[in-house]
C-alpha positions as CSV (number, residue, x, y, z in Angstrom):
1,X,-96.3,-14.1,-53.7
2,X,-94.0,-17.1,-53.5
3,X,-91.2,-16.8,-51.0
4,X,-87.8,-16.2,-52.8
5,X,-86.0,-19.5,-52.9
6,X,-82.7,-19.8,-51.1
7,X,-79.6,-20.0,-53.3
8,X,-78.3,-23.6,-53.5
9,X,-75.1,-22.7,-55.3
10,X,-72.1,-24.1,-53.7
11,X,-69.7,-21.6,-52.1
12,X,-66.3,-21.3,-53.9
13,X,-63.8,-23.4,-52.0
14,X,-61.2,-20.5,-52.5
15,X,-63.5,-17.9,-50.9
16,X,-64.1,-20.4,-48.0
17,X,-60.4,-20.9,-47.5
18,X,-59.9,-17.1,-47.7
19,X,-62.4,-16.5,-44.9
20,X,-60.8,-19.2,-42.9
21,X,-57.4,-17.6,-43.3
22,X,-58.8,-14.2,-42.5
23,X,-60.5,-15.6,-39.3
24,X,-57.1,-17.3,-38.2
25,X,-55.3,-14.1,-38.8
26,X,-57.7,-12.1,-36.7
27,X,-57.7,-14.7,-33.9
28,X,-53.6,-14.7,-34.0
29,X,-53.6,-10.8,-33.7
30,X,-56.0,-10.9,-30.8
31,X,-53.9,-13.6,-29.2
32,X,-50.7,-11.4,-29.7
33,X,-52.5,-8.5,-28.4
34,X,-53.6,-10.2,-25.2
35,X,-50.1,-11.4,-24.4
36,X,-48.2,-8.1,-25.3
37,X,-46.9,-5.9,-22.7
38,X,-45.8,-2.2,-22.7
39,X,-42.7,-3.0,-20.9
40,X,-41.5,-5.3,-23.6
41,X,-42.6,-3.1,-26.4
42,X,-40.8,-0.1,-24.8
43,X,-37.6,-2.1,-24.4
44,X,-37.3,-3.1,-28.1
45,X,-35.3,-0.2,-29.2
46,X,-33.2,0.9,-26.3
47,X,-32.3,-2.7,-25.2
48,X,-32.3,-4.5,-28.4
49,X,-32.0,-1.9,-31.1
50,X,-35.2,-3.1,-32.9
51,X,-37.2,-0.2,-34.3
52,X,-40.8,-0.8,-35.4
53,X,-44.0,1.3,-35.2
54,X,-46.3,-1.8,-35.1
55,X,-45.6,-4.2,-32.2
56,X,-47.5,-5.6,-29.4
57,X,-44.6,-6.3,-27.1
58,X,-44.7,-10.2,-27.1
59,X,-42.0,-12.3,-25.8
60,X,-40.2,-14.8,-28.2
61,X,-41.3,-17.6,-25.8
62,X,-45.0,-16.7,-26.3
63,X,-44.4,-16.3,-30.1
64,X,-42.9,-19.8,-30.2
65,X,-46.0,-21.2,-28.3
66,X,-48.4,-19.6,-30.7
67,X,-46.2,-20.9,-33.8
68,X,-46.6,-24.4,-32.5
69,X,-50.3,-24.2,-32.1
70,X,-50.7,-22.8,-35.6
71,X,-48.6,-25.3,-37.2
72,X,-47.3,-25.1,-40.8
73,X,-49.4,-23.1,-43.1
74,X,-48.0,-21.3,-46.1
75,X,-51.2,-19.3,-46.8
76,X,-51.5,-18.2,-43.2
77,X,-47.8,-17.0,-43.2
78,X,-48.4,-14.8,-46.1
79,X,-51.5,-13.3,-44.7
80,X,-49.8,-12.8,-41.3
81,X,-46.8,-11.1,-43.1
82,X,-49.2,-8.8,-44.8
83,X,-50.6,-7.3,-41.6
84,X,-47.2,-5.5,-41.1
85,X,-47.1,-6.3,-37.3
86,X,-43.8,-7.2,-35.8
87,X,-44.9,-10.2,-34.0
88,X,-47.2,-11.4,-36.8
89,X,-44.2,-11.2,-39.3
90,X,-42.0,-13.4,-36.7
91,X,-44.8,-15.9,-36.7
92,X,-45.0,-16.0,-40.3
93,X,-41.4,-17.1,-40.6
94,X,-42.1,-20.0,-38.0
95,X,-45.1,-21.3,-39.6
96,X,-44.4,-21.0,-43.4
97,X,-43.5,-24.1,-45.5
98,X,-39.9,-23.7,-46.7
99,X,-40.8,-26.0,-49.7
100,X,-43.4,-23.5,-50.9
101,X,-41.3,-20.4,-50.5
102,X,-40.5,-18.9,-54.0
103,X,-37.9,-16.5,-55.0
104,X,-40.5,-13.8,-55.5
105,X,-41.7,-14.1,-52.0
106,X,-38.2,-14.0,-50.6
107,X,-37.6,-10.7,-52.5
108,X,-41.0,-9.2,-51.4
109,X,-40.3,-10.1,-47.9
110,X,-36.7,-8.8,-48.0
111,X,-38.1,-5.3,-49.4
112,X,-40.0,-5.2,-46.1
113,X,-37.2,-5.7,-43.7
114,X,-37.0,-2.6,-41.4
115,X,-35.2,-4.1,-38.4
116,X,-32.5,-6.7,-37.7
117,X,-34.9,-8.8,-35.4
118,X,-37.2,-9.6,-38.5
119,X,-34.4,-9.8,-40.9
120,X,-32.4,-12.4,-39.0
121,X,-35.4,-14.4,-37.7
122,X,-36.8,-14.9,-41.2
123,X,-33.3,-15.9,-42.5
124,X,-32.7,-18.2,-39.5
125,X,-36.1,-20.0,-39.5
126,X,-37.2,-20.0,-43.1
127,X,-35.2,-18.6,-45.8
128,X,-32.0,-20.7,-45.2
129,X,-34.0,-23.9,-46.0
130,X,-34.9,-22.8,-49.3
131,X,-33.1,-24.0,-52.4
132,X,-33.0,-20.4,-53.7
133,X,-31.0,-19.2,-50.7
134,X,-27.5,-19.0,-52.2
135,X,-28.8,-17.0,-55.2
136,X,-30.5,-14.5,-52.9
137,X,-27.1,-14.1,-51.0
138,X,-25.6,-12.9,-54.1
139,X,-28.4,-10.7,-55.3
140,X,-29.1,-9.1,-52.0
141,X,-25.4,-8.4,-51.4
142,X,-25.9,-5.7,-54.2
143,X,-28.9,-4.0,-52.3
144,X,-28.6,-0.5,-51.1
145,X,-31.0,-0.6,-48.3
146,X,-29.2,-1.3,-44.9
147,X,-31.5,-4.4,-43.9
148,X,-31.9,-5.8,-47.2
149,X,-28.1,-5.7,-47.7
150,X,-27.7,-7.2,-44.2
151,X,-30.2,-10.0,-45.2
152,X,-27.6,-11.2,-47.7
153,X,-25.0,-11.9,-44.9
154,X,-27.5,-12.9,-42.2
155,X,-28.7,-15.6,-44.7
156,X,-25.2,-16.6,-45.5
157,X,-24.4,-16.9,-41.9
158,X,-27.6,-19.1,-41.2
159,X,-26.6,-21.3,-44.3
160,X,-23.2,-21.9,-42.7
161,X,-24.5,-22.5,-39.3
162,X,-27.1,-24.9,-40.3
163,X,-25.2,-27.0,-42.6
164,X,-27.6,-26.9,-45.3
165,X,-24.9,-28.1,-47.9
166,X,-21.6,-29.7,-47.5
167,X,-20.3,-28.0,-50.6
168,X,-17.3,-25.8,-49.6
169,X,-17.2,-24.3,-52.9
170,X,-20.6,-22.6,-52.3
171,X,-19.2,-20.8,-49.4
172,X,-15.8,-20.0,-51.1
173,X,-17.8,-18.2,-53.8
174,X,-19.5,-16.0,-51.1
175,X,-16.2,-15.0,-49.4
176,X,-15.7,-12.2,-52.0
177,X,-19.0,-10.7,-51.3
178,X,-18.0,-10.4,-47.7
179,X,-14.6,-8.6,-48.7
180,X,-16.7,-6.4,-51.1
181,X,-19.0,-5.2,-48.5
182,X,-16.6,-4.9,-45.8
183,X,-16.2,-1.2,-46.2
184,X,-19.8,-0.4,-45.6
185,X,-19.8,1.6,-42.4
186,X,-23.4,1.0,-41.5
187,X,-23.8,-0.9,-38.2
188,X,-26.0,-3.8,-39.3
189,X,-24.3,-4.4,-42.6
190,X,-20.9,-4.6,-41.2
191,X,-22.1,-6.8,-38.3
192,X,-23.9,-9.1,-40.8
193,X,-20.7,-9.4,-42.8
194,X,-18.7,-10.1,-39.8
195,X,-21.4,-12.9,-38.6
196,X,-21.2,-14.6,-42.1
197,X,-17.4,-14.7,-42.0
198,X,-17.1,-16.2,-38.6
199,X,-19.9,-18.8,-39.4
200,X,-18.1,-19.8,-42.5
201,X,-14.9,-20.0,-40.6
202,X,-16.5,-22.3,-38.2
203,X,-17.6,-25.1,-40.7
204,X,-14.5,-27.1,-41.2
205,X,-10.6,-26.7,-41.6
206,X,-10.7,-25.8,-45.2
207,X,-13.2,-23.0,-44.9
208,X,-11.7,-22.0,-41.5
209,X,-8.4,-21.5,-43.3
210,X,-10.1,-19.4,-46.1
211,X,-12.2,-17.3,-43.7
212,X,-9.0,-16.5,-41.6
213,X,-7.1,-15.3,-44.7
214,X,-10.0,-13.0,-45.5
215,X,-10.1,-11.8,-42.1
216,X,-6.4,-11.1,-42.1
217,X,-6.6,-9.0,-45.2
218,X,-9.6,-7.1,-43.7
219,X,-7.8,-6.6,-40.5
220,X,-4.9,-4.8,-42.4
221,X,-7.3,-2.6,-44.2
222,X,-7.3,1.2,-44.1
223,X,-11.1,1.2,-43.9
224,X,-12.4,1.3,-40.3
225,X,-15.4,-1.0,-41.1
226,X,-13.4,-3.6,-42.7
227,X,-10.5,-3.4,-40.1
228,X,-13.2,-4.0,-37.4
229,X,-14.7,-7.0,-39.3
230,X,-11.4,-8.6,-39.8
231,X,-10.1,-8.1,-36.3
232,X,-13.2,-9.2,-34.6
233,X,-13.5,-12.4,-36.9
234,X,-9.9,-13.3,-36.0
235,X,-10.5,-12.9,-32.4
236,X,-13.7,-15.0,-32.5
237,X,-12.2,-17.7,-34.6
238,X,-9.1,-18.0,-32.4
239,X,-11.5,-19.1,-29.4
240,X,-11.3,-22.6,-28.2
241,X,-15.2,-23.0,-28.8
242,X,-14.6,-22.1,-32.4
243,X,-11.9,-24.7,-32.7
244,X,-14.1,-27.3,-31.2
245,X,-16.9,-26.4,-33.6
246,X,-14.6,-26.8,-36.6
247,X,-13.6,-30.2,-35.3
248,X,-17.2,-31.2,-34.8
249,X,-18.2,-30.2,-38.4
250,X,-19.4,-26.8,-37.9
251,X,-23.2,-27.4,-37.5
252,X,-25.3,-26.0,-34.8
253,X,-28.7,-27.0,-33.6
254,X,-31.4,-25.1,-35.3
255,X,-33.7,-23.2,-32.9
256,X,-35.7,-20.0,-32.9
257,X,-33.3,-17.4,-31.7
258,X,-34.1,-15.1,-28.9
259,X,-33.1,-11.4,-29.2
260,X,-29.6,-10.8,-27.6
261,X,-28.7,-7.6,-26.1
262,X,-27.3,-6.4,-29.4
263,X,-27.5,-7.8,-33.0
264,X,-25.1,-10.6,-34.1
């Protein structure tokens, strides 16, 4: 009997690409596992307030190193995100291509936000470069989930900090969103609203005056959360460093943030 002839049919490029992405994801997860530490993992919640059930305990410095090695790759970013691992999702925000991010992807990832570290890093590194960013600030500000609602204000703060637009009107339209959310007592929402208010107030003199006016109204509120947001914003905006930033045009250098002792 003749030996069965080997198939000469060409492999599908899509299937080849998928296998390549799957291999890169496995390699990345293995790298993260090797560079993780129990000490870092155990400190995530008590020290930084980051709650997650899927983390290797990798430092931000190591994640930045791996992100540079991987380079920009939209498909890989999506596959990393789908693993559900904390560090893989942080990596996804660092390697994704902002020009290929869609509104549907932004909503899908936002629904997965379950801690402030992921929420803020995705907004800081990726989402604020999207042309859909301001639209998402508006829509997410109506969300009920704590971290999805925080995402609206974290994204707004990042837009203000990185100077993606010089249009003061875009930020003026967002100030009422901050006032509307100011009575939300949840820690990560009120801190996000406060961060956005301070960032807008640091952009230029016109926005500073508008932000200060909002902060003054909130500081006089009978609602504890609103009162805290207003008083803290007024205190921060009165600092000399804030005045220097306003005079300099408000922009700050973009860099991947390291987790502070508490969320912004």
